C-alpha positions in Angstrom: 88.4 104.6 114.5 88.9 103.3 117.8 91.4 103.9 120.0 93.9 102.0 122.9 96.6 103.6 124.6 99.2 101.9 127.4 102.2 104.7 127.3 104.0 104.5 124.7 102.1 102.0 123.0 98.7 102.8 120.9 96.4 100.5 119.0 94.0 101.5 116.5 91.3 100.2 114.9 90.8 101.3 110.9 87.1 100.6 109.8 86.3 99.9 106.4 83.4 101.4 104.2 81.4 101.5 101.7 79.5 103.6 99.1 76.4 103.6 100.0 75.9 106.4 96.3 78.8 106.9 93.9 78.0 109.6 90.8 80.9 111.1 88.2 80.7 114.1 87.9 83.1 115.3 85.2 86.9 114.5 84.5 89.3 117.0 86.1 92.6 118.9 83.8 94.4 117.3 87.1 94.2 113.8 85.6 91.1 112.7 88.2 87.4 112.2 87.9 84.9 114.3 90.3 83.4 112.2 92.2 79.9 112.8 94.1 79.5 110.1 97.0 77.9 108.5 99.8 80.6 107.0 102.2 79.7 104.8 105.4 82.1 103.1 107.4 81.8 99.1 108.4 82.6 97.1 111.2 85.6 95.5 110.0 89.0 96.3 111.1 92.5 96.5 110.5 94.7 96.7 113.0 97.7 99.3 113.8 99.3 98.8 117.0 101.7 101.6 117.2 105.1 102.1 119.4 107.3 105.3 119.9 110.7 104.9 119.5 113.7 106.7 120.4 115.2 106.8 116.9 113.7 109.3 114.6 112.9 106.1 112.0 109.1 104.8 111.7 109.3 101.1 110.5 106.1 98.4 109.4 105.5 95.3 109.5 102.3 93.6 107.8 100.4 90.4 107.9 97.0 88.8 107.2 95.0 88.5 110.3 94.8 84.2 111.6 92.6 82.3 108.9 93.5 85.3 105.6 97.1 83.8 105.3 96.2 83.0 101.3 95.0 86.6 100.6 97.5 88.0 97.8 101.0 89.2 99.5 101.2 93.0 100.9 103.2 95.1 99.8 106.4 96.2 101.0 106.6 99.0 103.4 107.9 102.1 100.9 104.3 101.4 99.0 102.3 101.0 102.3 100.3 104.3 102.6 100.8 104.5 106.1 104.6 105.1 106.0 103.5 107.7 103.3 100.9 108.9 106.1 103.8 109.4 108.9 106.8 110.5 107.3 103.8 113.7 106.1 103.5 113.1 109.7 107.3 113.7 110.7 108.1 116.5 108.4 105.2 118.7 109.4 105.7 117.6 113.0 109.4 118.7 112.7 108.7 122.0 111.0 106.2 123.7 112.7 106.9 122.3 116.6 110.7 121.4 115.5 110.4 117.5 117.4 111.4 114.8 115.8 110.1 111.2 116.8 110.2 107.6 116.2 107.4 104.9 115.1 107.4 101.3 114.9 103.7 100.3 113.3 102.9 96.6 113.5 99.5 96.2 110.8 97.0 93.3 111.4 94.9 93.2 107.6 91.6 92.4 108.0 89.7 94.2 104.6 90.8 92.1 101.8 92.4 94.6 99.5 92.0 95.8 95.6 88.1 95.4 97.0 86.1 99.0 97.0 86.5 98.7 101.1 89.1 101.2 101.7 91.8 99.5 103.6 94.8 101.0 102.6 93.2 104.1 103.4 91.9 104.0 106.7 95.1 102.1 108.1 96.5 105.7 106.5 94.2 107.7 108.4 94.6 105.1 111.6 98.9 106.2 111.7 98.3 110.2 111.2 95.9 109.5 114.5 97.1 107.9 116.6 100.9 109.3 115.5 99.3 112.6 117.1 98.0 110.7 119.9 101.2 109.8 120.5 102.2 113.3 120.6 99.7 115.0 122.3 97.6 116.0 119.9 100.0 118.9 118.5 98.3 118.9 114.9 95.1 119.9 114.3 92.4 117.7 112.3 92.5 120.9 109.2 97.1 119.6 109.5 95.7 116.4 109.4 93.5 116.5 106.4 95.7 118.4 104.4 98.1 115.9 105.0 95.6 112.8 104.7 94.6 114.1 101.2 98.3 114.6 99.4 98.1 110.5 100.7 95.3 109.9 98.4 91.8 110.5 98.2 89.5 108.5 100.8 92.0 109.4 103.3 90.3 112.2 104.4 87.0 110.9 104.7 88.5 108.1 107.2 89.6 111.5 110.1 85.9 112.4 110.3 84.8 108.9 112.4 81.5 109.5 110.8 79.1 108.4 107.3 79.7 111.4 105.2 79.0 113.0 101.8 82.4 113.4 99.8 82.7 115.6 96.7 86.0 116.3 94.0 88.3 113.8 94.0 86.9 112.4 97.6 89.0 114.9 99.9 85.5 117.1 100.5 83.7 115.8 103.6 80.6 116.6 105.0 80.0 114.2 107.7 75.9 112.8 107.7 74.4 110.6 110.4 71.3 107.7 110.4 69.7 106.5 113.0 70.3 103.2 112.4 72.6 100.6 111.6 72.5 98.9 108.2 72.9 95.3 108.5 74.8 93.7 105.5 76.9 91.1 103.7 80.1 91.8 102.0 81.3 89.8 98.8 84.7 90.0 98.0 85.1 87.4 94.8 88.6 86.0 94.2 90.1 88.3 91.7 90.8 92.0 92.8 90.1 95.5 90.4 92.4 98.5 90.4 91.5 101.7 90.4 93.1 103.6 87.8 91.7 100.1 85.6 88.1 101.3 86.2 88.4 104.8 86.4 89.9 104.4 82.8 87.5 102.8 81.5 84.8 105.6 82.7 84.2 107.3 79.2 83.3 104.6 77.3 80.7 104.7 79.6 79.9 108.1 79.5 78.6 110.5 82.9 76.0 112.3 81.1 72.7 111.3 82.4 74.1 111.7 86.1 72.5 110.7 89.3 71.2 113.6 91.6 72.8 112.1 95.1 70.1 113.9 97.0 67.3 110.8 97.2 70.0 108.9 99.5 71.0 111.7 101.1 66.8 111.9 102.3 66.3 108.1 103.0 69.9 107.5 104.9 69.3 110.3 107.2 65.9 109.3 108.2 67.4 105.7 108.6 64.7 104.4 105.9 66.1 101.0 105.2 64.1 100.3 102.2 64.7 103.6 100.1 68.3 102.8 100.9 68.0 99.8 98.5 66.3 101.4 96.0 68.3 104.2 95.7 71.9 102.8 95.6 74.1 104.0 92.8 77.6 103.3 91.7 78.5 104.5 88.0 81.9 102.8 88.4 79.6 99.4 88.4 80.0 99.2 84.0 83.4 100.6 83.5 84.7 97.5 86.6 81.9 94.8 84.7 84.0 95.9 81.1 87.5 95.1 82.8 86.6 91.8 84.5 83.4 90.6 82.9 84.0 87.8 85.5 82.0 89.8 87.9 78.9 89.5 85.9 78.1 86.2 87.4 78.1 87.7 90.4 75.4 90.5 89.4 73.5 87.9 88.4 73.6 86.0 91.5 73.0 88.5 93.9 70.0 89.5 91.7 67.7 86.1 93.3 68.1 87.2 97.3 65.7 89.0 98.5 67.2 92.1 100.3 66.6 95.9 100.2 69.4 96.7 97.7 73.2 95.5 97.0 75.7 97.7 94.5 79.6 97.6 93.8 81.2 99.6 96.6 83.8 101.9 95.0 85.6 101.0 92.5 85.6 97.0 93.2 85.5 93.9 93.1 83.5 94.0 96.7 79.9 93.7 96.2 78.1 94.3 99.3 73.9 93.6 100.3 71.6 95.9 102.3 69.8 93.2 104.0 66.3 93.6 106.4 67.5 92.2 109.3 71.3 91.6 111.0 69.8 86.9 110.8 68.9 87.4 107.5 72.5 88.9 107.0 73.9 86.0 108.7 71.7 83.4 107.2 73.1 84.2 104.0 76.6 84.7 104.6 76.2 81.3 105.3 74.7 80.0 102.7 76.8 82.2 100.0 80.1 80.8 102.3 78.9 77.5 100.6 79.0 78.8 96.7 82.7 80.0 97.2 82.4 82.8 95.7 85.6 84.3 97.6 85.3 86.8 100.9 82.3 86.8 102.8 81.2 89.1 105.8 78.0 89.5 107.5 78.5 93.1 109.1 77.1 96.4 109.1 77.4 99.9 108.7 78.0 102.3 111.4 75.8 105.4 111.5 76.5 107.8 114.0 80.1 109.8 114.3 81.6 107.2 116.7 84.8 108.2 119.0 87.9 107.2 119.7 87.4 104.7 123.2 90.0 105.5 125.5 
């Protein structure tokens, strides 16, 4: 994420992510599944503007960016992960440092919802980082990670600001890097998918024949674009197709394009195509937009750890 601060006001860009690899390795006693994933940030951002307030209240307004107003209605503030993250931060700051603070947040959404792109989780992580910056970075990264894991499984990943192997529920994060960005096209069909509904169908398809992430880590960290395309894997694809059969049409369509590879990200419903170069991504995106499949975005992965811009 990238940060720009002007006194008591701070703006944070929260990136989306894609899963280049996602394997289910088991079912946990707490009802969650154990996962092994390679998650990579992509250059598609929500924007959060945080403003310190005198009163110890936290407020949130959210809206879609210009041109995206037809997207599904955003959840009310009290259901937003941003509020949940900031309330945890506020409680921790009070308990550890005896300090109270108030904050108003204006969230502008560009990352599609119910898409497998991690928008809500990224927003929550950005809120934690921004609130900490406004409070003189009083809390350590370890403390932020502890809070992030309570908010959502993918939230800790976004705090590392890097591609990463994520295990457990997703909260065990090991940063990795790649020497080059990958040109990608995101295809978000109109219909979305809920994460619980997809994971609820995993057992029907089994995961005993699990794949190892080792090949993907090797080709990704060496910058082998074609190798990454061949190693793409998502155990949740079949359960997602069972929940939303119309996605099978997207799969058949994307199979006809001469790209390095394509796959669904997370629990869907977004698919991504790994293109051979940026011009191919731009041209394919233009063709796909004419087909009116939904939202189509050409962008690129962020392969190196990235910091906060002052």
